[in-house]
C-alpha positions as CSV (number, residue, x, y, z in Angstrom):
1,M,121.1,10.8,66.5
2,A,123.5,11.4,63.6
3,Q,126.9,13.0,64.1
4,L,129.1,15.2,62.0
5,K,132.8,15.1,61.8
6,V,134.0,18.7,61.1
7,T,137.6,19.2,59.9
8,Q,139.3,22.6,59.4
9,I,141.0,22.6,56.0
10,R,142.0,26.2,55.7
11,S,143.4,28.9,57.9
12,S,141.1,31.5,59.5
13,I,143.7,34.3,59.0
14,G,142.4,37.1,56.8
15,N,138.7,36.1,57.4
16,K,136.0,38.0,59.2
17,K,136.0,38.0,63.0
18,N,132.6,36.2,63.1
19,Q,134.1,33.4,61.0
20,R,137.1,33.0,63.3
21,E,134.8,33.0,66.3
22,T,132.6,30.4,64.6
23,L,135.6,28.0,64.2
24,R,136.4,28.5,67.9
25,S,132.8,27.7,68.8
26,L,133.0,24.5,66.8
27,G,136.1,23.6,68.8
28,L,138.6,24.0,65.9
29,K,141.9,25.7,66.6
30,R,144.2,24.9,63.8
31,I,144.3,23.3,60.3
32,H,143.5,19.6,60.3
33,D,141.8,19.7,63.7
34,S,138.7,17.5,63.7
35,V,135.7,17.5,66.1
36,V,132.6,15.3,66.2
37,Q,129.4,17.2,66.8
38,E,125.8,16.2,67.0
39,D,123.9,16.9,63.8
40,R,121.7,19.7,65.1
41,P,120.4,22.9,63.3
42,E,122.8,25.1,65.4
43,I,125.8,23.1,64.3
44,R,124.6,23.1,60.7
45,G,124.2,26.9,60.9
46,M,127.8,27.3,62.1
47,V,129.1,25.1,59.3
48,A,127.1,27.1,56.8
49,T,128.9,30.2,58.0
50,V,132.4,28.8,57.2
51,P,131.9,26.3,54.4
52,H,135.1,27.4,52.6
53,L,137.2,26.6,55.8
54,V,135.8,23.2,56.8
55,R,135.0,19.8,55.5
56,V,132.0,18.0,56.9
57,E,131.4,14.2,56.9
58,E,128.6,12.2,58.5
59,V,129.8,9.7,61.1
């Protein structure tokens, strides 16, 4: 199955609580943190919630 590399590129300060919690759920804690996640609809939905804070690449 395909994988996605999700990298946080902007701070979550000043954003809504659900967006901060979504970053935490993805495993991102600070700027330039990267995680590799399975390409599933749940993960795509989380990324769609915070597209302005993350960069997504297929691995």
